[in-house]
C-alpha positions in Angstrom: 63.0 63.0 29.6 64.7 62.8 26.2 65.2 59.2 26.8 61.4 58.6 27.6 60.5 60.6 24.1 62.8 58.2 22.3 61.2 55.2 23.8 57.7 56.2 22.8 58.7 57.0 19.3 57.0 55.4 16.3 60.5 53.9 15.1 61.2 52.5 18.3 57.6 50.8 18.8 57.6 49.4 15.2 61.1 48.3 15.4 60.5 46.4 18.6 57.3 44.8 17.2 59.3 43.4 14.3 61.7 41.9 16.7 59.1 40.2 18.6 57.6 38.7 15.7 61.2 37.5 14.4 61.7 35.9 17.9 58.3 34.2 17.8 58.9 32.7 14.2 62.4 31.7 15.0 61.3 29.8 18.0 58.8 28.1 16.0 61.2 27.3 13.3 63.5 25.7 15.8 61.1 23.5 17.3 59.9 22.6 13.9 63.4 21.8 12.8 64.0 19.4 16.0 60.9 17.7 15.4 61.6 17.4 11.7 65.1 16.0 12.2 63.7 13.2 14.3 61.3 12.1 11.5 63.1 12.8 8.5 65.1 9.7 8.4 61.8 7.7 8.6 60.3 9.7 5.7 63.5 9.0 3.5 63.3 5.4 4.2 59.4 5.3 3.4 60.1 7.4 0.4 62.7 4.6 -0.9 59.9 1.8 -0.1 57.4 3.7 -2.2 59.9 4.1 -5.0 60.4 0.5 -4.9 56.8 -0.4 -4.6 56.1 1.7 -7.6 59.1 0.1 -9.6 57.8 -3.4 -8.6 54.3 -2.9 -9.6 55.5 -1.5 -13.1 57.9 -4.4 -13.7 55.0 -6.8 -12.7 52.6 -5.2 -15.1 55.1 -5.3 -17.8 56.3 -8.9 -17.4 52.7 -9.8 -17.4 52.0 -7.9 -20.6 55.0 -9.7 -22.2 53.7 -13.1 -21.1 50.5 -12.4 -22.6 52.2 -11.4 -25.9 54.5 -14.4 -26.0 51.2 -16.9 -25.3 49.4 -15.1 -28.3 52.3 -15.4 -30.6 52.8 -19.0 -29.6 49.2 -19.7 -30.8 49.7 -17.8 -34.0 47.9 -19.6 -36.8 50.8 -19.0 -39.4 53.3 -20.1 -36.7 51.2 -23.5 -35.9 50.9 -24.2 -39.7 54.6 -23.6 -40.4 55.4 -26.0 -37.6 53.2 -28.6 -38.8 54.8 -28.3 -42.4 58.4 -28.6 -40.8 57.2 -31.8 -39.0 55.2 -33.6 -41.8 56.8 -32.3 -45.2 59.9 -32.6 -46.8 62.1 -29.5 -47.5 60.8 -28.8 -51.0 57.1 -28.8 -50.0 57.5 -26.4 -46.9 56.1 -22.9 -47.6 58.8 -20.6 -46.5 56.7 -17.6 -47.5 54.8 -18.1 -44.1 58.0 -17.1 -42.5 57.4 -13.4 -43.8 54.0 -13.5 -42.3 55.3 -14.6 -38.8 57.9 -12.0 -39.0 55.4 -9.4 -39.8 53.4 -10.5 -36.6 56.8 -10.3 -34.4 57.5 -6.9 -35.5 54.7 -4.7 -34.3 55.7 -6.0 -30.7 59.3 -5.7 -31.0 59.4 -2.2 -32.4 56.8 -1.0 -29.8 59.0 1.2 -27.5 56.8 0.6 -24.7 57.7 -3.1 -24.7 61.5 -2.3 -24.4 62.1 -5.4 -26.6 65.3 -6.1 -28.5 64.1 -9.1 -30.4 61.7 -12.0 -30.4 63.1 -15.2 -31.7 61.0 -18.4 -32.6 63.3 -21.4 -32.6 62.3 -24.7 -34.4 63.8 -27.8 -32.9 63.5 -30.1 -35.7 65.6 -28.5 -38.2 67.3 -26.0 -36.0 65.4 -23.1 -37.9 64.9 -19.4 -36.4 62.7 -16.5 -37.2 63.3 -13.2 -35.8 62.3 -9.5 -36.4 64.5 -9.0 -39.5 64.3 -12.4 -41.3 65.1 -16.2 -40.7 68.3 -18.3 -40.6 69.6 -21.2 -39.0 69.4 -21.0 -35.2 73.2 -22.0 -34.6 74.2 -19.2 -36.7 71.7 -16.8 -35.1 73.3 -17.6 -31.5 76.9 -18.0 -32.5 77.2 -14.9 -34.9 74.4 -12.4 -34.3 73.2 -12.7 -30.8 76.3 -14.1 -28.9 76.4 -14.7 -25.2 78.6 -16.8 -22.9 75.7 -17.7 -20.9 73.3 -18.5 -23.5 75.0 -20.3 -26.4 73.2 -22.3 -28.9 73.7 -25.6 -26.9 71.8 -23.9 -24.0 68.6 -23.0 -26.4 68.8 -26.7 -27.6 68.7 -28.0 -24.1 65.6 -25.8 -23.2 63.5 -28.2 -25.2 63.9 -30.8 -22.7 62.8 -28.6 -19.7 59.7 -29.2 -17.8 58.4 -25.5 -17.1 56.4 -23.8 -20.0 57.3 -20.1 -19.1 60.5 -19.2 -17.7 62.2 -15.8 -17.1 65.9 -16.4 -17.2 68.9 -14.3 -15.6 70.0 -11.3 -17.5 73.4 -11.5 -19.3 75.6 -9.5 -21.9 74.8 -10.2 -25.5 77.2 -9.1 -28.3 74.8 -8.1 -31.1 76.4 -8.0 -34.4 74.9 -5.9 -37.2 76.2 -5.1 -40.9 78.6 -2.0 -39.6 79.1 -2.7 -35.9 78.9 -4.8 -32.8 76.8 -3.7 -29.8 76.8 -5.1 -26.4 73.7 -5.0 -24.5 72.5 -6.4 -21.3 69.2 -8.8 -22.2 66.9 -10.4 -19.9 65.9 -13.8 -21.8 62.1 -14.9 -21.4 61.5 -18.4 -22.8 58.1 -19.8 -23.5 57.7 -23.4 -25.0 54.7 -25.8 -24.4 55.5 -29.6 -23.3 56.3 -31.6 -26.4 56.1 -29.0 -28.9 58.7 -28.3 -31.7 59.2 -24.9 -31.2 60.1 -22.3 -28.6 59.7 -18.3 -28.4 62.4 -16.2 -26.9 62.1 -12.7 -26.1 65.2 -10.7 -25.5 64.2 -7.7 -23.1 66.6 -4.6 -22.9 67.0 -4.5 -19.0 68.9 -1.2 -19.1 65.9 0.4 -20.8 63.6 -1.1 -18.2 65.8 0.2 -15.5 65.8 3.6 -17.1 62.0 3.7 -17.6 60.7 2.1 -14.3 63.4 2.7 -11.8 64.8 6.0 -13.1 63.7 8.0 -9.8 66.4 6.0 -7.7 69.6 6.1 -9.3 71.7 5.9 -6.3 70.1 2.5 -5.4 71.3 -1.1 -6.3 68.3 -2.7 -8.0 68.0 -6.5 -7.9 65.2 -8.9 -9.4 65.1 -12.1 -8.0 62.9 -15.2 -9.0 60.7 -17.5 -6.8 63.6 -19.8 -6.1 65.9 -16.7 -4.9 67.9 -16.8 -8.2 69.3 -13.2 -9.1 67.6 -12.4 -12.7 69.1 -9.0 -12.7 71.6 -6.7 -10.9 71.7 -3.0 -11.9 75.4 -2.7 -10.7 76.4 -5.9 -12.3 77.5 -7.6 -8.9 75.5 -9.5 -6.5 75.7 -9.5 -2.7 77.3 -12.3 -1.2 74.3 -12.9 1.1 70.9 -11.6 0.2 68.7 -11.3 3.5 65.2 -12.6 3.7 62.7 -9.6 4.5 59.7 -11.6 6.2 58.9 -8.8 8.6 55.9 -6.3 8.2 58.6 -3.5 7.8 59.8 -4.5 4.5 63.2 -3.3 5.0 66.4 -4.1 7.0 69.8 -2.5 8.0 72.6 -4.8 7.2 76.3 -4.1 7.2 75.6 -0.2 6.5 73.0 -0.9 3.7 69.2 -0.8 3.9 67.8 -3.7 2.0 64.2 -2.9 0.8 62.1 -5.8 -1.0 58.7 -5.9 -2.8 57.3 -9.2 -4.1 54.8 -9.4 -7.0 52.1 -12.2 -6.4 51.3 -12.4 -10.0 55.0 -12.9 -11.6 56.4 -14.6 -8.5 59.4 -12.2 -8.7 60.8 -10.3 -6.0 62.3 -6.8 -6.3 65.0 -5.5 -4.0 66.6 -2.2 -3.6 70.0 -1.8 -1.7 70.5 1.8 -0.5 73.9 2.7 1.4 73.1 4.0 4.7 75.7 6.8 4.0 73.0 8.0 1.4 70.3 8.5 3.5 72.3 10.0 6.5 73.9 12.4 3.8 70.5 13.3 2.9 69.6 14.1 6.5 72.8 16.1 7.4 72.3 18.1 3.9 68.9 18.9 4.8 69.7 19.9 8.4 72.6 22.2 7.2 70.3 23.7 4.4 67.5 24.4 6.9 70.1 25.9 9.4 71.3 28.2 6.7 67.9 29.3 5.6 67.0 30.0 9.2 70.0 32.1 9.8 69.7 34.0 6.8 66.0 34.4 7.4 66.8 35.9 10.8 69.4 38.1 9.3 67.0 39.3 6.5 64.3 39.8 9.1 66.5 42.1 11.2 67.6 43.9 8.3 64.2 44.4 6.9 62.9 45.4 10.2 65.4 48.2 10.4 64.7 49.2 6.9 60.8 49.1 7.2 61.0 50.9 10.6 63.1 53.7 9.1 60.7 54.0 6.0 57.7 54.3 7.8 58.9 56.6 10.4 61.0 58.8 8.2 57.9 60.4 6.3 55.8 60.5 9.4 58.4 62.6 11.2 58.6 64.8 8.3 55.0 65.4 7.8 54.6 66.1 11.6 57.5 68.7 11.3 56.1 70.5 8.6 52.6 70.6 10.3 53.9 71.4 13.7 55.8 74.2 12.3 52.4 75.5 11.0 50.0 74.6 13.5 51.5 73.2 16.8 49.0 71.5 19.0 48.7 69.5 22.5 49.5 65.9 22.2 46.9 63.5 23.8 48.8 60.4 23.1 51.9 58.8 24.5 52.9 58.4 21.0 53.7 61.9 19.8 53.2 60.9 16.2 49.7 59.4 16.8 48.7 62.2 19.0 49.5 64.7 16.3 47.4 62.3 13.8 44.6 62.5 16.0 44.6 66.3 16.0 44.4 66.2 12.2 41.4 64.0 11.8 39.2 66.9 10.6 41.6 66.8 7.5 40.8 63.2 7.1 37.0 63.7 7.2 37.3 66.4 4.5 39.5 64.1 2.3 36.6 61.4 2.9 34.3 63.7 1.4 36.2 64.4 -1.7 36.7 60.6 -2.2 33.2 60.1 -1.5 32.1 62.6 -4.4 34.6 60.9 -6.5 32.8 57.6 -6.1 29.4 59.1 -6.9 30.9 60.4 -10.0 32.3 57.0 -11.0 29.0 55.6 -10.5 28.0 56.9 -13.9 30.2 54.3 -15.6 28.4 51.5 -14.1 25.2 53.3 -15.2 26.4 53.5 -18.6 27.5 49.8 -18.5 23.9 48.7 -17.4 22.5 51.2 -20.2 24.6 49.3 -23.0 23.2 46.0 -21.7 19.6 47.4 -21.9 20.5 48.5 -25.5 22.0 45.0 -26.5 19.2 43.3 -24.6 21.7 41.5 -22.5 20.8 40.1 -18.8 24.1 39.9 -16.9 24.9 39.3 -13.3 28.2 40.9 -12.0 28.3 39.0 -8.9 28.6 35.8 -10.8 31.7 37.4 -12.8 33.2 38.5 -9.4 32.8 34.9 -7.8 34.5 33.5 -11.1 37.5 35.7 -11.3 38.2 35.3 -7.5 38.0 31.6 -7.6 41.3 30.5 -9.7 40.5 26.7 -10.5 39.8 24.4 -13.4 36.9 25.4 -15.7 35.5 24.9 -18.9 32.9 27.2 -20.9 29.7 26.3 -23.1 28.5 28.7 -25.5 25.0 28.8 -26.9 24.2 30.5 -30.4 20.5 30.8 -30.5 19.0 30.7 -33.9 15.6 32.2 -34.1 12.8 31.9 -36.9 11.3 35.5 -36.7 8.2 34.8 -38.7 7.2 31.8 -36.1 7.7 34.3 -33.3 5.5 36.8 -34.8 2.6 34.4 -34.8 3.5 33.6 -31.0 3.2 37.4 -30.3 6.7 37.0 -28.6 10.0 38.8 -29.0 12.9 36.7 -29.4 14.7 38.5 -26.5 12.0 37.3 -24.0 12.5 33.8 -25.3 16.2 34.1 -24.6 15.6 34.8 -21.0 13.3 31.8 -20.7 15.8 29.7 -22.4 18.8 30.9 -20.4 16.9 30.4 -17.0 16.1 26.9 -18.2 19.8 26.2 -18.9 20.6 27.8 -15.6 18.3 25.5 -13.6 19.5 22.1 -15.6 23.1 22.8 -15.2 22.9 24.3 -11.5 21.1 20.9 -10.6 23.9 18.8 -11.8 27.0 21.1 -11.4 27.2 23.3 -8.0 30.0 25.5 -9.4 28.4 26.8 -12.5 27.5 30.2 -13.9 25.1 30.9 -16.7 24.7 34.5 -18.0 23.9 36.1 -21.2 26.7 38.0 -23.3 24.8 38.9 -26.4 21.1 39.1 -27.4 21.4 35.8 -29.0 24.5 34.3 -27.1 24.4 32.6 -23.5 27.5 31.5 -21.8 28.0 28.8 -19.1 31.1 28.6 -16.8 31.6 25.3 -15.2 34.4 25.4 -12.5 36.1 22.8 -10.1 35.5 19.0 -10.9 33.5 18.4 -14.1 32.1 15.0 -14.9 32.2 14.9 -18.6 29.8 12.0 -19.0 27.2 13.8 -16.8 27.7 16.9 -18.8 27.2 15.3 -22.2 23.9 13.5 -21.0 22.7 16.8 -19.7 23.4 18.5 -23.0 21.6 15.7 -25.0 18.7 16.2 -22.9 18.8 19.9 -23.5 19.1 19.3 -27.4 15.9 17.2 -27.0 14.0 19.8 -25.2 15.1 22.4 -27.8 14.4 20.4 -30.9 10.8 20.1 -29.7 10.4 23.7 -30.5 12.9 23.9 -33.3 10.2 25.5 -35.9 10.7 28.6 -33.5 14.2 28.4 -32.3 17.1 25.9 -32.2 20.7 26.5 -30.9 24.2 25.6 -31.8 26.2 24.6 -28.4 29.8 24.6 -28.4 31.8 23.0 -25.5 35.4 23.9 -24.8 38.2 22.0 -23.3 39.1 22.0 -19.6 41.4 24.9 -18.5 43.3 25.2 -15.4 43.4 29.0 -14.7 41.0 31.7 -15.1 43.6 33.8 -16.9 42.8 31.4 -19.8 39.2 32.5 -20.1 39.7 34.4 -23.3 41.4 31.6 -24.7 38.4 29.3 -23.8 36.2 31.9 -25.4 38.0 31.9 -28.5 38.0 28.1 -28.8 34.2 27.9 -28.4 33.8 30.7 -31.0 35.8 28.7 -33.3 33.8 25.6 -32.8 30.5 27.7 -33.4 32.2 28.3 -37.1 32.3 24.3 -37.5 28.4 24.1 -37.2 26.9 22.6 -40.2 23.8 23.5 -42.1 20.9 21.8 -40.1 17.7 23.1 -38.7 18.1 21.4 -35.4 20.3 21.9 -32.2 24.0 20.9 -32.7 26.3 19.8 -30.0 30.0 20.6 -31.0 32.8 19.1 -28.7 35.9 19.4 -31.0 37.1 20.8 -34.1 36.8 18.9 -37.2 39.2 19.3 -40.3 38.3 22.8 -41.5 37.7 22.5 -45.2 39.4 25.1 -47.5 37.0 28.1 -48.6 34.6 27.0 -51.2 33.9 29.3 -54.4 32.9 29.1 -58.0 35.5 28.4 -60.4 36.7 31.5 -62.3 35.1 30.1 -65.5 31.9 29.2 -63.8 31.7 32.6 -62.2 32.2 34.4 -65.3 29.6 32.1 -66.9 27.0 33.2 -64.0 27.6 36.9 -64.5 27.3 36.4 -68.2 23.8 34.9 -67.7 23.0 37.5 -65.2 23.8 40.3 -67.8 21.5 38.5 -70.3 18.5 38.0 -67.6 18.9 34.2 -67.8 17.3 33.4 -64.4 17.2 29.5 -65.1 20.9 29.2 -65.9 21.9 31.3 -63.0 20.0 29.3 -60.7 21.2 25.9 -62.0 24.9 27.2 -61.4 24.2 28.4 -57.9 22.2 25.2 -57.1 25.0 23.0 -58.2 27.2 25.0 -55.9 24.9 24.6 -52.8 24.5 20.8 -53.5 28.2 20.4 -53.6 28.9 22.5 -50.5 26.4 20.4 -48.7 27.9 17.2 -49.8 31.3 18.5 -48.5 29.7 19.2 -45.1 30.2 23.1 -45.4 29.7 25.3 -42.4 27.1 27.8 -41.8 29.3 30.7 -42.4 30.6 29.3 -45.8 27.0 29.5 -47.1 26.7 33.2 -45.8 30.1 34.0 -47.4 28.9 32.7 -50.7 25.5 34.6 -50.6 27.4 37.9 -49.7 30.0 37.3 -52.4 27.3 36.6 -55.2 25.0 39.5 -53.9 27.8 42.0 -53.8 29.1 41.1 -57.5 25.4 41.2 -58.7 24.7 44.7 -57.4 28.0 45.7 -59.2 26.3 44.1 -62.7 23.2 46.1 -61.9 25.1 49.4 -61.4 26.2 49.1 -65.0 22.6 49.4 -66.1 21.9 52.5 -64.3 18.8 51.3 -63.0 16.1 53.5 -61.0 17.1 53.6 -57.4 13.7 53.0 -56.5 13.9 49.6 -58.2 17.3 48.4 -56.5 15.9 49.2 -53.1 13.9 46.2 -53.2 17.2 44.1 -53.1 18.2 45.7 -50.0 16.5 43.0 -47.9 18.6 40.3 -49.7 22.0 42.1 -48.8 21.5 44.3 -45.6 18.9 42.2 -43.5 20.0 38.9 -41.7 19.5 35.8 -43.6 17.3 33.3 -41.6 18.5 30.4 -43.9 19.2 27.0 -41.9 18.5 24.4 -44.5 19.8 23.9 -48.1 16.3 24.3 -49.2 16.0 27.7 -47.6 19.3 28.8 -49.1 18.0 27.6 -52.7 14.8 29.6 -51.9 16.8 32.8 -50.9 18.8 32.6 -54.2 15.8 31.9 -56.3 14.0 35.2 -54.9 17.2 37.2 -55.3 18.3 36.1 -58.9 14.7 36.2 -59.8 14.6 39.9 -58.8 17.7 40.7 -60.4 16.7 38.7 -63.8 13.5 40.8 -63.8 15.3 44.1 -63.5 17.8 43.0 -66.1 15.1 42.0 -68.5 13.1 45.1 -68.0 16.1 47.3 -68.7 16.7 45.1 -71.9 13.0 45.9 -73.0 13.7 49.4 -73.1 15.8 48.6 -76.3 17.8 51.4 -77.7 17.9 51.1 -81.5 21.6 52.0 -81.8 22.5 49.7 -78.9 20.4 47.0 -80.4 22.1 47.4 -83.8 25.6 47.2 -82.1 24.8 44.1 -80.0 22.9 42.4 -82.9 25.9 43.0 -85.2 28.4 41.7 -82.7 26.4 38.5 -81.8 25.9 37.5 -85.5 29.0 38.8 -87.0 31.7 38.2 -84.3 33.7 35.9 -86.5 34.3 38.6 -88.9 36.6 41.5 -88.9 34.8 44.3 -86.5 35.9 47.5 -85.7 34.2 50.6 -84.1 34.8 52.7 -87.0 33.0 50.2 -89.3 30.0 50.2 -87.0 30.1 54.1 -86.7 30.1 54.2 -90.5 27.0 52.2 -90.7 25.1 54.3 -88.2 26.5 57.6 -89.6 28.1 58.4 -86.2 31.7 59.4 -85.3 33.5 56.5 -83.7 34.3 58.8 -80.8 30.7 59.5 -80.1 29.6 55.8 -80.8 32.2 54.7 -78.1 30.8 57.1 -75.3 27.3 56.3 -76.2 27.9 52.6 -75.9 29.7 53.2 -72.5 27.1 55.6 -71.1 24.2 53.5 -72.1 25.6 49.9 -71.1 28.1 50.6 -68.7 30.8 48.6 -70.9 33.2 49.7 -73.5 32.7 48.5 -77.1 35.9 46.4 -77.0 34.7 44.6 -73.9 31.4 43.7 -75.5 33.1 42.4 -78.5 35.6 40.3 -76.5 32.9 39.3 -74.4 30.9 37.7 -77.0 33.7 36.2 -78.6 35.2 34.5 -75.6 31.8 33.4 -74.5 31.4 31.6 -78.2 34.8 30.3 -77.6 33.9 28.8 -74.4 30.9 27.0 -75.9 32.9 25.5 -78.9 35.6 24.4 -76.3 33.0 22.7 -74.0 30.9 21.1 -76.7 32.9 20.5 -79.9 36.3 18.6 -80.5 37.6 21.6 -82.7 41.1 22.5 -82.3 42.0 25.8 -80.5 43.3 27.2 -83.8 40.0 26.3 -85.5 38.0 27.9 -82.7 40.1 31.0 -82.6 39.3 31.5 -86.5 35.6 31.0 -86.0 35.4 33.6 -83.2 37.3 36.3 -85.4 40.9 35.8 -84.4 43.2 35.0 -87.3 46.2 34.7 -85.0 46.0 32.1 -82.6 48.5 33.6 -80.1 46.3 36.7 -79.9 43.3 34.4 -79.1 45.4 32.4 -76.5 46.5 35.8 -74.9 43.0 37.3 -74.8 41.2 34.0 -73.5 43.8 33.7 -70.8 43.1 37.5 -69.8 39.3 36.9 -69.9 38.9 33.7 -68.0 42.2 33.4 -66.2 43.2 30.1 -67.8 44.4 28.9 -71.4 41.9 27.4 -74.0 43.6 24.1 -73.3 43.0 24.1 -69.7 39.5 25.4 -69.8 38.6 22.4 -71.9 40.1 20.0 -69.3 38.4 21.9 -66.5 35.1 21.4 -68.3 35.6 18.0 -68.8 36.2 17.4 -65.0 33.1 19.7 -64.2 31.0 17.6 -66.5 32.1 14.5 -64.4 30.4 16.2 -61.1 32.8 18.8 -59.8 31.3 22.1 -59.6 33.2 23.8 -56.7 36.7 25.1 -56.9 38.6 25.1 -53.6 40.3 28.5 -53.0 44.0 27.8 -52.0 
């Protein structure tokens, strides 16, 4: 009876189930290994064939490219001209400067690492003259001192002028290359081009070891051989040539001879045969190694499987037994199942039902989070589709995103009696239809009240996408008086985990949009211009004019700034930054005048409300309205003229070149200097000394800009007897020295209105 209970225990049932699975999987693996062993050798042979085919194709393309290069060079105008001079003129009349031009035409091809060329030599037969990548010399000296080869001495190249073939690839040989500081030995494959009856030939020296590394590096254990059409060995990677090279004419493309596999591939265009010789022991050792690895993996897997079965069986059974023991001690019951543990679990189903109710109540409670999310979407006027998000996240494949930033003209929509959010819905649905017709795996949804996002996944035809976006641009531009869009297209990404990276990319691309009132398609980032701001002197001049209520002068400075930004293709956000900067500093100036809050409230529309400025003219209109309102307020404040303030300002404006002090003006007004100082500060928002320095510095800037007076003379004319004090105050006030300011004004007068912020 005890044995029967153990047999029906949960531990025994689970453990035997694991063992059955292990036996089934092991049997399948053994059958697979047996089948795999019979086919692995064929696969290795096929693998070696594919490597050779790939190498042969790359060699063929490379030799064809070199042939084209040599023919183009052979027909070079400078080379032909120099050859005619050698044949028809005496030594003094020959223009040897042409050799420099010929050398320049050689160098791009020689120094191109993809060509794997060591040198290209032009050898003229009539006078034994040679031109190569680094200069020119006598051919005999070149081939006997600098490019020395036992197989290819100077006499060999002399004899090449008598051969019949125009183009010939010669067998590779060792060349001793002599340079200034060393001697380098390299194996070169010479290629010779000579037209029949011509005075010169071109010799290209190909570094075959670099070619071998680049084109045949995948099969380092194989012996690689190149043969020409006649069967002559042009190159052997091992430096030796088999005594007898077999002819591989059957369809298999390989033969096993003397414990070596011979693979061959012929390139029809170059007429070259490429052969790979692989020892049979290499292939056999790969098969044996693979069998050992597979057997070891199987053994280890079975061992791990058995150990894991015992561990998992105990891990599952132990807590169940503990739970059963504790429950049985409290409420023993009859077992209806042959498996004692599950019989007891069946008795406790009512507990699970109770837990289910608790879980269901918790889920109902959590529904409020989803409800809150929907309310947020409604508040932000966002239409979203959670199912589309779920589909995208679960499908981990390549994707790209398109972000549409909608730009609305509110006044135009008010005339249509339509809200922009409704137009956004129409535009989103239109985009969805256009894209879904062309791209099946696409999702289009709204993420902000004025932003729509499209996700394209799977295989994406970029040409078709661009054509579709151009069509969308044409459609949107038809109603650009109401709305247009900035459309940013991301790169192609390979994993959905990069979604935020893609989103950040399109946000950055939107920042590149230029000032236009039409739909823009932005595919790639352009060089980001540095922030553009007014030069310190111009900024000071602008705010000085604002304090005087000089509307025309202020607008002239701002308009020059806008024109310059437009020429430099500034982005949308840079215009907004300029507007915010000028507006903020202007309001600070108005605070000093202590204007009635009811007056300054009219300026809130320029600062707090969004600017619908999409063209240069609209920004100019915006600044004209803003500056006009500010200047009007300043003038109205100045019209309320205080006699004391007027006297002080008039004195400073007319007698700035004299000695002026607060005590002097206080005596003339029969006031104490302390009272006058506080009075000026309260009524103007600026200290007396700042008023005086401001007027003097303004006069100094005018003299520096429009006269040729020296700095010393100007300092005296604006009330400074010590030029050092004047220089220090001018630099503190403007940020530059008087000399630098004059230079800057000269440059600005030549057309530069904008200072880049480093």
